[in-house]
VOGU-3710 file (C-alpha; in Angstrom, 3 decimals, decimal comma):
1> xxxxxxxxxx> -0,096/-0,375/0,158  1,231/3,307/-1,281  0,410/6,812/1,519  -0,144/10,540/-0,252  -1,167/13,448/1,432  -1,280/17,353/0,960  -2,395/20,219/2,660  -2,732/23,612/1,149  -4,005/27,222/1,722  -6,957/27,942/0,527
11> xxxxxxxxxx> -6,172/31,642/-0,273  -3,195/30,188/-2,574  -5,396/28,609/-4,804  -7,879/31,056/-4,835  -5,554/33,912/-6,072  -4,079/31,349/-8,364  -7,663/31,678/-9,811  -7,977/35,259/-10,041  -4,239/36,633/-11,172  -3,548/33,449/-13,941
21> xxxxxxxxxx> -7,103/33,192/-16,414  -5,642/29,467/-17,758  -5,246/27,812/-14,007  -8,613/26,377/-14,160  -8,159/24,784/-17,891  -4,507/24,268/-16,930  -5,743/22,104/-13,740  -8,955/20,966/-13,628  -11,527/18,533/-15,872  -13,888/20,710/-17,309
31> xxxxxxxxxx> -16,363/18,277/-14,916  -14,019/19,096/-12,253  -14,549/22,986/-12,843  -18,193/22,181/-13,013  -18,581/20,873/-9,614  -16,686/23,664/-8,213  -18,715/26,119/-9,819  -21,576/25,043/-8,756  -20,682/25,773/-5,369  -21,379/28,516/-2,838
41> xxxxxxxxxx> -16,856/29,425/-2,196  -15,988/27,498/-5,741  -11,766/28,255/-3,984  -12,755/25,848/-1,265  -13,663/23,140/-3,575  -10,452/23,361/-6,024  -7,835/23,436/-3,560  -9,670/20,425/-2,180  -9,343/18,856/-6,048  -5,637/20,453/-5,740
51> xxxxxxxxxx> -4,197/18,727/-2,973  -6,526/15,673/-4,074  -4,244/15,570/-7,113  -0,848/15,782/-5,865  -1,892/13,401/-2,962  -3,028/10,494/-5,557  0,483/11,632/-7,103  2,477/11,231/-3,907  0,576/8,128/-2,992  1,935/7,234/-7,198
61> xxxxxxxxxx> 5,472/7,617/-6,798  4,977/9,889/-10,017  4,678/12,951/-7,532  3,751/16,693/-9,862  5,566/14,380/-12,912  2,413/13,622/-14,184  -0,612/15,772/-16,597  -2,577/17,791/-13,809  -6,029/16,730/-15,839  -5,200/13,477/-15,970
71> xxxxxxxxxx> -6,065/12,821/-12,615  -9,734/14,000/-12,302  -11,297/13,866/-8,960  -15,028/12,813/-9,489  -17,986/11,782/-7,373  -19,470/13,437/-4,320  -19,357/12,543/-1,299  -16,913/9,807/-1,593  -14,612/10,890/-3,885  -13,507/8,990/-7,096
81> xxxxxxxxxx> -10,382/8,749/-8,947  -9,855/8,600/-12,703  -6,584/8,160/-14,276  -6,112/9,078/-18,086  -2,774/8,970/-20,704  0,526/8,909/-19,520  -0,725/9,125/-15,438  -2,964/5,792/-15,643  -0,069/4,163/-17,836  2,407/4,861/-15,177
91> xxxxxxxxxx> -0,526/3,253/-12,285  -0,760/0,315/-15,052  3,223/-0,766/-14,869  2,833/0,149/-10,961  0,839/-2,691/-10,807  -1,507/-0,196/-8,744  -4,981/-1,176/-8,241  -7,697/0,878/-5,844  -7,190/4,181/-5,288  -8,933/6,026/-2,397
101> xxxxxxxxxx> -9,106/9,707/-1,536  -10,127/11,315/1,136  -10,907/15,629/1,045  -11,804/17,648/3,933  -11,422/21,792/4,583  -11,745/24,129/6,545  -12,228/27,791/6,360  -8,587/28,164/5,168  -6,833/25,170/4,373  -7,727/22,001/2,391
111> xxxxxxxxxx> -6,483/18,741/2,344  -6,204/15,431/0,708  -4,747/11,998/1,994  -4,983/9,019/-1,000  -3,996/5,203/-0,431  -3,071/3,355/-3,550  -3,727/-0,660/-2,717  -1,779/-3,327/-5,313  -3,704/-5,270/-8,167  -4,709/-7,654/-6,538
121> xxx> -4,077/-6,835/-2,766  -6,732/-7,391/0,073  -6,302/-4,310/2,620
//
């Protein structure tokens, strides 16, 4: 089992959303953007998903060498991780199986913890 964790200040994500017009499109899929924009305080949800992507990358062992949109955080209330492209190929080469993700946010911080279980393993 591999574990990844990430913590980010929501204000940093909020500033990135305001300053860099392409940030949303570069980092988040269309479905992720639609979900976050539908919420009362979108930056909280963007930050949680950003932390989720980082945690998944860390658990897979590829860190930030993935393409942001190749890790999609879908579903609610239990987030589902969907991999695509080079990130999916990397995970398959590693023998990654189930990917579990938990995200949370407070007024100022967003966090995520990810576990990746080897394919065929029971845990």
